C-alpha positions in Angstrom: 113.4 84.6 51.8 114.6 81.1 53.0 118.3 81.7 53.6 118.7 78.9 56.4 119.4 76.4 53.6 122.6 78.1 52.8 123.5 79.3 56.3 123.4 75.8 57.8 124.2 73.1 55.2 123.0 70.3 57.5 119.6 71.7 58.4 116.6 71.8 56.0 114.3 74.8 56.4 111.2 73.8 58.3 107.9 73.1 56.5 104.7 73.2 58.4 102.5 70.1 58.1 99.7 72.1 56.6 101.8 74.2 54.2 100.8 74.2 50.6 102.9 75.2 47.6 102.2 76.9 44.3 104.7 74.6 42.6 106.4 71.4 43.6 109.4 70.4 41.4 110.5 66.7 41.5 114.2 66.6 40.7 116.7 69.4 40.7 118.7 68.6 37.5 119.2 70.4 34.2 115.5 70.6 33.3 114.5 71.9 36.7 117.3 74.5 36.7 116.2 75.7 33.2 112.6 75.8 34.3 113.1 77.6 37.6 115.6 80.1 36.1 112.8 81.3 33.8 109.8 80.7 36.1 111.1 82.8 39.0 111.5 85.8 36.8 107.7 86.0 36.3 106.0 85.0 39.6 105.3 87.2 42.6 107.6 87.2 45.6 105.2 85.1 47.7 105.0 82.3 45.1 105.9 79.2 47.1 108.2 76.6 45.4 109.4 73.3 46.8 112.2 71.3 45.1 112.6 67.6 46.0 116.0 65.9 45.3 116.8 62.3 45.7 120.5 62.9 46.0 122.6 64.6 48.7 122.7 68.3 49.6 124.8 70.0 47.0 127.3 71.2 49.6 128.4 67.6 50.2 128.8 66.8 46.5 130.1 70.1 45.2 133.8 68.9 45.2 133.1 66.9 42.1 131.9 70.0 40.3 135.3 71.5 40.4 137.3 71.1 37.1 139.9 69.1 39.0 137.4 66.6 40.2 134.7 66.2 37.6 135.5 62.6 36.9 135.1 61.7 40.5 131.4 61.8 39.9 131.4 58.3 38.5 132.9 56.9 41.7 130.6 59.0 44.0 127.4 57.0 44.8 125.8 60.1 46.2 126.0 61.9 42.9 125.9 59.2 40.3 124.0 55.9 40.1 123.3 53.2 37.5 120.1 52.3 35.8 119.0 48.8 35.6 119.5 48.9 31.8 119.6 45.8 29.5 119.1 44.9 25.9 116.0 42.9 24.8 118.1 39.8 25.0 119.3 40.6 28.5 122.8 41.9 27.9 123.7 44.5 30.5 124.2 48.2 29.4 126.4 50.3 31.7 124.1 53.4 31.9 123.7 55.9 34.7 122.3 59.2 35.9 123.2 62.1 38.0 121.7 62.6 41.5 122.7 66.1 42.6 121.6 69.7 42.4 122.1 70.8 38.8 122.0 67.2 37.6 124.4 66.3 34.8 125.2 70.0 34.3 127.0 69.9 37.7 129.1 66.9 36.6 129.6 67.1 32.8 131.3 69.4 30.4 130.0 69.7 26.9 128.0 72.7 26.0 126.2 72.5 22.6 122.6 72.8 21.6 120.7 70.6 19.2 119.9 72.5 16.0 116.8 74.7 16.0 115.5 72.8 13.0 115.5 69.6 15.1 113.7 71.4 17.9 111.0 72.6 15.5 110.4 69.0 14.4 110.2 67.7 18.0 108.5 70.5 19.9 106.9 72.8 17.3 107.2 76.6 16.9 109.8 78.0 14.4 113.5 78.4 14.1 113.4 82.0 15.2 111.6 81.1 18.4 114.2 78.5 19.3 117.1 80.8 18.4 115.5 83.4 20.8 115.2 80.8 23.6 118.9 79.8 23.1 119.9 83.5 23.2 118.0 84.0 26.5 119.3 80.9 28.1 122.9 81.4 26.9 122.9 85.0 28.1 122.0 83.8 31.6 125.0 81.4 31.5 127.3 84.3 30.3 130.1 82.2 28.8 133.3 83.5 27.2 133.9 83.1 23.5 135.6 79.7 23.0 136.9 80.8 19.6 138.9 83.7 21.1 142.7 83.4 20.8 144.2 81.7 23.8 140.9 80.2 25.1 141.8 76.7 24.1 144.8 75.0 25.7 147.8 74.5 23.5 147.1 70.7 23.3 143.5 71.3 22.3 144.7 73.6 19.5 147.1 70.8 18.5 144.2 68.3 18.3 142.2 70.8 16.3 145.0 71.3 13.8 145.3 67.5 13.4 141.6 67.2 12.8 141.7 69.9 10.1 144.5 68.0 8.4 142.2 65.1 7.8 139.2 67.1 6.6 137.4 68.4 9.6 136.0 71.9 9.0 137.2 74.4 11.6 134.8 75.8 14.2 132.4 78.3 12.6 131.3 81.5 14.3 127.9 81.2 12.5 127.2 78.1 14.6 127.4 80.2 17.8 124.7 81.9 19.8 125.9 84.0 22.7 129.2 82.0 22.6 127.6 78.5 22.8 127.5 76.4 19.6 124.5 74.7 18.1 124.7 71.6 15.9 124.9 72.7 12.2 122.5 71.4 9.7 124.7 72.5 6.8 125.1 69.8 4.1 128.3 71.3 2.7 130.5 69.7 5.4 130.1 66.1 6.7 132.9 66.6 9.2 133.1 69.5 11.6 134.9 70.8 14.7 133.1 72.6 17.5 134.8 74.6 20.3 132.6 75.1 23.3 133.0 77.2 26.5 133.5 75.4 29.7 131.6 76.3 32.9 134.8 77.0 34.8 136.7 80.1 35.7 140.5 80.2 35.5 140.8 78.4 38.9 138.6 75.5 37.9 135.5 76.5 39.9 132.2 75.8 38.2 130.8 79.3 38.1 128.1 79.1 35.4 126.0 76.0 35.1 122.4 75.1 35.7 122.8 75.8 39.4 123.7 79.4 38.7 120.4 79.9 36.7 118.3 79.7 39.9 117.8 82.1 42.8 117.8 79.3 45.3 117.0 81.6 48.2 113.5 82.0 46.8 112.6 78.3 47.2 112.5 75.5 49.7 114.6 72.4 49.0 114.5 68.9 50.4 117.4 66.6 49.6 117.9 62.8 50.3 114.1 62.7 49.5 112.9 60.1 47.2 109.5 60.5 45.5 107.6 57.3 45.9 104.3 58.3 44.3 101.8 61.0 43.3 98.6 61.7 45.1 96.0 61.9 42.4 92.3 63.0 42.5 89.6 63.1 39.8 88.3 66.7 39.5 84.5 67.1 39.6 84.5 69.5 36.6 86.0 66.8 34.3 89.0 68.9 33.4 91.3 66.0 34.2 92.9 64.2 37.1 94.6 66.6 39.6 97.8 65.9 41.4 97.2 67.1 44.9 100.5 66.1 46.4 103.8 64.3 46.1 104.5 61.3 48.4 108.1 61.0 49.5 110.4 59.0 51.8 113.6 60.3 53.3 116.8 58.4 54.1 115.5 57.6 57.6 112.5 55.9 56.1 110.0 58.7 57.1 107.1 59.2 54.7 105.9 62.7 54.1 103.4 64.0 51.5 103.9 67.5 50.3 100.8 69.3 49.0 100.1 71.9 46.3 97.4 74.6 46.5 94.0 73.4 45.4 93.0 74.5 41.9 96.0 76.7 41.3 99.0 74.6 42.3 101.2 72.7 39.9 103.5 69.6 40.1 106.4 69.5 37.8 108.4 66.3 37.0 112.1 67.1 36.3 113.6 63.8 37.3 115.0 63.1 33.8 115.1 59.4 33.4 112.9 59.0 36.5 110.0 61.0 35.1 108.6 58.2 32.9 108.9 55.8 35.8 106.9 58.0 38.1 104.2 58.3 35.5 104.2 54.5 34.9 103.8 53.9 38.6 100.8 56.2 38.7 97.8 53.9 38.2 95.5 56.8 37.1 97.7 57.4 34.0 98.5 53.7 33.1 96.1 53.8 30.2 98.5 55.9 28.1 100.6 53.2 26.3 103.0 55.8 25.0 104.5 56.5 28.5 108.0 55.0 28.7 108.3 54.6 24.9 110.8 56.0 22.4 113.7 55.9 24.9 117.3 56.1 23.8 120.9 56.8 25.0 124.1 57.4 23.1 126.2 54.3 22.4 129.6 55.2 23.9 132.7 53.4 22.7 136.1 54.2 24.3 139.0 54.2 21.8 142.7 53.6 22.0 145.0 55.2 24.6 148.1 56.9 23.2 151.1 58.3 25.1 151.5 62.1 24.6 154.7 62.7 22.6 157.5 64.0 24.8 157.7 67.2 22.8 154.1 67.9 23.7 154.0 66.6 27.3 155.0 69.9 28.8 151.9 71.7 27.5 149.4 69.0 28.7 147.9 70.1 31.9 144.9 69.5 34.2 142.5 71.6 32.1 143.2 69.1 29.2 141.5 66.3 31.1 138.3 67.0 29.1 139.1 69.0 26.1 136.6 71.8 25.3 136.3 70.8 21.7 134.7 67.9 19.9 134.5 66.6 16.4 131.4 65.3 14.6 131.0 63.4 11.3 127.7 62.6 9.5 127.3 59.1 8.2 124.7 58.8 5.5 122.0 56.2 5.7 121.8 53.5 3.0 119.6 54.4 0.1 116.7 52.0 -0.4 116.6 51.1 3.3 115.1 54.3 4.5 117.9 54.9 6.9 118.4 58.4 8.3 121.8 59.9 8.5 123.7 59.5 11.9 125.8 62.1 13.7 128.9 60.6 15.3 130.6 62.7 18.0 134.2 62.4 19.2 135.2 63.6 22.6 138.9 64.0 23.7 140.6 63.5 27.0 144.3 64.1 27.8 146.5 64.5 30.8 148.4 62.7 33.5 147.0 59.2 33.8 146.5 59.7 37.6 144.2 62.6 36.9 142.1 60.5 34.6 142.0 57.5 36.9 138.4 58.0 38.1 137.2 58.1 34.5 139.3 55.1 33.5 138.4 52.9 36.5 134.7 53.6 36.0 134.1 53.5 32.3 136.3 50.5 31.7 134.1 48.4 34.1 132.1 47.7 31.0 134.9 45.4 29.9 134.3 43.0 32.8 133.9 39.6 31.2 130.8 38.4 33.1 127.5 39.9 31.8 125.6 38.5 34.7 127.8 40.4 37.1 127.2 43.6 35.2 123.4 43.0 35.4 123.9 42.7 39.2 125.6 46.2 39.2 122.5 47.6 37.5 120.3 46.1 40.2 122.6 47.1 43.0 124.5 50.3 42.0 126.6 50.3 45.2 128.5 47.3 43.7 129.6 49.5 40.8 130.8 52.3 43.2 132.8 49.9 45.4 134.3 48.0 42.4 135.2 51.2 40.5 137.0 52.5 43.7 138.8 49.2 44.1 140.1 49.2 40.6 141.1 52.9 40.9 143.2 52.2 44.0 144.9 49.2 42.3 145.7 51.2 39.2 146.9 54.2 41.3 149.3 51.9 43.2 150.7 50.3 39.9 151.2 53.7 38.3 152.8 55.2 41.4 155.3 52.3 41.5 156.1 52.9 37.8 156.6 56.6 38.5 158.9 55.9 41.4 160.9 53.4 39.4 161.1 55.9 36.5 163.5 57.9 38.7 166.0 55.1 38.6 165.3 53.0 35.5 166.1 55.0 32.3 163.5 53.5 30.0 160.5 54.0 32.4 158.7 57.3 32.4 158.7 59.6 35.4 155.1 60.5 34.7 152.6 59.1 32.3 150.6 61.5 30.1 148.1 60.1 27.8 145.5 61.2 25.2 142.4 59.2 24.3 139.0 59.7 22.8 135.6 58.1 22.6 132.9 58.1 20.0 129.2 58.3 20.7 126.1 58.1 18.5 122.4 57.4 18.8 121.4 53.8 18.7 119.4 53.1 15.5 116.4 51.6 17.4 114.7 53.3 20.3 114.1 51.4 23.5 111.5 51.5 26.3 110.7 51.2 30.0 109.3 47.9 31.2 105.9 48.9 32.6 106.5 46.8 35.8 109.7 46.9 37.8 112.7 49.1 37.1 114.2 47.8 33.9 115.0 50.1 31.0 115.4 48.3 27.6 118.0 49.9 25.4 118.2 48.4 21.9 121.9 48.9 21.3 123.2 47.0 18.2 119.9 45.3 17.6 120.2 46.6 14.1 123.1 46.1 11.7 123.1 49.9 11.2 124.8 50.3 14.6 127.6 47.9 13.6 128.1 49.8 10.3 128.2 53.2 12.0 130.7 52.1 14.6 133.1 50.4 12.1 133.0 53.3 9.7 133.5 56.0 12.3 136.5 54.2 14.0 138.2 53.2 10.7 138.0 56.7 9.4 139.4 58.3 12.5 142.1 56.0 13.8 144.9 57.7 11.9 143.7 61.1 13.1 143.6 59.9 16.8 147.1 58.4 16.4 148.4 61.8 15.2 147.6 63.2 18.7 150.1 60.9 20.4 152.2 57.7 20.0 151.2 54.1 20.4 152.3 52.6 23.8 155.1 50.0 23.8 154.0 46.7 22.4 153.7 44.8 25.8 151.4 47.5 27.2 149.4 47.7 23.9 149.1 43.9 23.9 147.8 43.7 27.4 145.4 46.6 26.8 144.0 44.9 23.7 143.8 41.6 25.4 141.5 43.1 28.1 139.5 45.5 25.9 139.9 44.5 22.2 140.2 48.3 21.5 141.9 48.6 18.1 145.1 50.3 17.0 144.7 49.2 13.4 141.9 49.6 10.9 140.1 46.6 9.4 140.1 43.4 11.3 140.9 44.8 14.7 138.1 47.3 14.4 135.6 44.7 13.3 136.6 42.4 16.2 136.3 45.3 18.7 132.8 46.3 17.5 131.6 42.7 17.6 133.0 42.2 21.1 131.6 45.6 22.3 128.1 44.7 21.0 128.1 41.3 22.6 129.9 41.8 25.9 130.8 45.4 26.8 127.9 47.7 26.1 128.3 51.2 27.5 126.1 54.3 27.2 127.0 58.0 27.5 124.6 58.4 30.5 122.4 60.6 28.3 119.0 58.8 28.6 116.2 60.7 26.9 112.6 60.2 25.9 109.7 58.3 27.6 107.3 61.3 28.0 107.4 62.8 24.5 105.7 66.0 23.5 102.6 65.2 21.6 102.5 61.6 22.9 102.5 62.0 26.7 102.6 65.7 27.3 101.0 68.6 25.5 103.0 70.7 23.0 101.0 73.8 24.1 100.5 74.9 20.5 96.8 75.7 21.1 97.1 76.9 24.7 100.6 77.9 25.9 99.6 77.3 29.6 99.3 73.6 28.8 102.9 73.3 27.5 104.4 70.2 29.1 101.1 69.2 30.7 100.6 65.5 31.0 97.5 64.4 29.0 94.5 63.6 31.1 95.7 65.7 34.0 94.9 69.3 35.1 98.1 70.3 36.9 100.9 67.7 36.3 103.7 68.7 34.0 107.1 67.4 32.7 110.0 69.7 31.7 113.2 67.7 31.2 115.0 65.6 28.6 112.3 62.9 28.7 109.9 65.1 26.6 112.1 64.9 23.5 113.8 62.0 21.7 117.6 61.7 22.2 119.5 64.7 20.7 122.3 63.9 18.3 124.9 65.7 20.5 125.6 65.9 24.2 122.3 66.6 26.0 123.1 69.1 28.7 122.0 72.3 26.8 118.9 70.6 25.4 117.8 69.6 28.9 118.2 73.2 30.1 116.4 74.4 27.0 113.3 72.2 27.6 112.9 73.5 31.1 113.3 77.1 29.9 110.8 76.6 27.1 108.1 75.0 29.2 108.4 77.8 31.9 108.4 80.5 29.2 105.2 79.2 27.7 103.5 78.8 31.0 104.5 81.9 32.8 105.6 84.6 30.3 103.6 83.9 27.2 100.3 85.9 27.3 98.4 83.9 24.7 95.6 81.9 26.4 97.1 82.1 29.9 
């Protein structure tokens, strides 16, 4: 038992220079948590596990995991950093990743699985298998029923009622497994509402997320430790290249190589978007041209901000900041062009504008006018952090002045409560990692299909979104549109916004997936379960995170957990061929 990690948050438990591990896990995000939660159920007590995390000790970033501070993650350089992501033509895409224990699951909200039919297509097995995996994982998370009376806030119920008025089907118990929904494949409804449980208790503490899946006292953990390479060695028995160790560098610039046990040890990549880059930087694996391919992220388009009507303002509270419901609509592909249908998701945010200020000041950086400056933020993420915090402080000062004046000037509000939303959908064309350097190419709006989807989704939902609040006064609305082009009217305003977004203000949902796909880069394990997630051409190197599947059509948190859970289940608990 290695309790010193939790008894003294500043001190890392010692590791002897000659110590070898049964398993070294690179990254401690969603995939790692899903994997370790399942793995540790099936290994002996003396099974030695080391987890390497690039970010800070979780103790020092855990304030952002509280429901009252989740949006602070975007302004916290220790927990969130940008990718160097651009389009093929060089336009910057604001796209990032989590760097903290639990990964995105320690920051984000939405709990929904991809459909089991989709999982069968991407990873094999059958629907019953994936439903069982979901049941096992969801039971570990032990979430309450989000459909129970009183679970949703009054304002979330108000949004849901408005959605149903415009044709969205209400949440369906049949879509739930252990109280967590899965995306429906039903063709009878093209517009659906989903309620999902949050990971918080009544006091806002995040009590059940990826972190809670793992018995951390059973492992050793190194934070502020960046993986700089893999130590590879060709095995004499021709079973593949073995990974003998993981080369790291800490914040002080000290290089350390951690070793796995010869012949029996495994190295598992769970770095999410970093896993393809680690493989690309490993010269022994460079011959596989499929590494770093079929990469995608959700196009994320903020929509108009509305003031909460004064009759509803009293029921809008801190837990409405990220509503625990979302809507999705299916947009059919055009016949004759071979286009697949696209699922568009709508997320909702409400509350006092000062509580949403971290989200606003970070996401709206995509509206900076100079693309070259945004590319600079991708190369040097610290610029993003400083700029977001500067904008936040300025906005906070302005809003505070308005609030104070509201006590004396009758037509100014004493507090500003707003409601807004964003849409997200899979870009029609998948991207790729450049094989040299650190660029990720995202092909947002390279196809006319992306323009069509965005315009149709916004046009069809503007009236619904306006029903959740009231338009701001004209001067505020005019200034907002001048800076962002975000529409309040259908038609020309929507078309102008989509064109402006595609050319100048690209933003992703920070849900990068793909690059190490099952069947292309890693083994599906259909013939030998012990090889599930194993990198082709290697004997003991595995991947178990969101990079092994294409981008899901909904928020990715649960799919990432599930990939880790699935790989561990096949390696450690399935008897066939092990």
